[in-house]
C-alpha positions in Angstrom: -29.4 -37.6 18.7 -27.5 -34.4 18.4 -24.6 -34.0 20.8 -25.7 -32.4 24.1 -23.5 -29.5 23.4 -25.3 -28.8 20.1 -28.8 -28.6 21.6 -30.0 -26.6 24.5 -31.5 -28.6 27.4 -34.2 -27.2 29.6 -34.7 -28.6 33.1 -38.5 -29.0 33.0 -40.8 -31.2 34.9 -43.3 -32.2 32.2 -45.9 -34.9 32.8 -45.8 -37.4 29.9 -47.6 -40.6 29.1 -45.0 -43.1 28.0 -45.9 -46.4 26.4 -43.6 -49.2 25.1 -44.3 -49.9 21.5 -41.5 -52.4 20.7 -39.5 -54.1 23.4 -35.7 -53.5 23.5 -35.6 -55.9 26.3 -32.0 -55.6 27.7 -30.2 -53.2 30.0 -26.7 -52.0 29.3 -25.4 -54.8 31.6 -27.3 -57.4 29.6 -30.1 -58.0 32.1 -33.5 -58.7 30.6 -35.7 -55.7 31.4 -38.5 -56.2 28.8 -41.9 -54.8 29.7 -43.8 -54.8 26.4 -47.1 -53.7 28.1 -45.5 -50.7 29.9 -47.7 -47.7 30.0 -47.3 -45.0 32.7 -47.2 -41.3 33.4 -43.6 -40.2 33.9 -42.1 -36.8 34.6 -39.2 -35.4 32.6 -36.0 -34.2 34.3 -34.9 -32.3 31.2 -35.8 -32.0 27.6 -34.1 -30.8 24.4 -35.1 -30.8 20.7 -33.5 -34.2 20.3 -34.8 -36.1 23.3 -35.8 -36.1 27.0 -34.7 -37.8 30.2 -37.6 -39.4 32.1 -37.5 -40.0 35.9 -38.4 -43.6 36.8 -37.2 -46.2 39.3 -37.7 -49.0 36.6 -36.4 -47.7 33.3 -37.2 -49.6 30.1 -34.4 -51.5 28.4 -32.0 -49.7 26.0 -33.5 -50.0 22.5 -37.1 -50.0 23.6 -39.3 -48.0 21.2 -41.8 -45.8 23.0 -44.5 -43.4 22.1 -45.0 -40.4 24.3 -47.6 -37.7 24.9 -46.0 -34.7 26.5 -48.3 -32.2 28.3 -47.0 -28.6 27.8 -48.1 -25.6 29.8 -49.3 -22.6 27.7 -48.1 -19.2 28.6 -50.2 -16.0 28.2 -48.8 -13.0 26.4 -47.7 -11.6 29.7 -45.6 -14.8 30.2 -47.6 -16.2 33.0 -48.5 -19.9 33.0 -52.2 -20.6 32.9 -54.2 -23.8 33.7 -54.4 -24.5 29.9 -52.2 -27.3 28.5 -51.2 -28.4 25.1 -50.4 -32.0 24.2 -47.8 -33.2 21.6 -47.3 -36.8 20.6 -44.0 -38.3 19.4 -42.1 -41.5 19.2 -38.5 -42.3 20.2 -36.1 -45.0 21.5 -34.5 -45.5 24.9 -30.8 -44.8 24.3 -29.5 -44.8 27.9 -30.7 -46.1 31.3 -29.3 -45.2 34.7 -30.4 -45.3 38.3 -33.4 -43.0 38.5 -34.4 -42.8 34.9 -33.9 -43.2 31.2 -32.9 -41.1 28.2 -35.2 -41.2 25.1 -34.1 -40.0 21.7 -36.9 -38.6 19.6 -37.4 -40.1 16.1 -36.1 -37.8 13.4 -39.4 -38.1 11.4 -41.6 -37.0 14.4 -43.1 -33.5 14.3 -40.4 -32.5 16.7 -40.0 -29.9 19.4 -38.5 -26.5 18.9 -37.2 -24.7 22.0 -37.6 -20.9 21.8 -35.4 -18.5 23.7 -37.4 -16.7 26.4 
């Protein structure tokens, strides 16, 4: 993942379907946190081109591989949000856990996310 100072982070609450693909299984303290059947809708706290922080009271273990479907609002030309949504799918890996959430780094070979200046 690029250094946080190198990529702009947006504080957005995006609904995302997050599913564990491969179990990392252990927290940073060494506790087993494996949940290979995990599949739930989570909300992002922030997102960048390299990853996202997801809010959850039960974060997956560091190293867990996840696939995500992020729901993105579509803006009209006037810049107003509409009820229309777009969905993008990507994969990543949990790189950090903390109270209240987990940070996921997007895979380099996934289609990616480009943040545009508004």
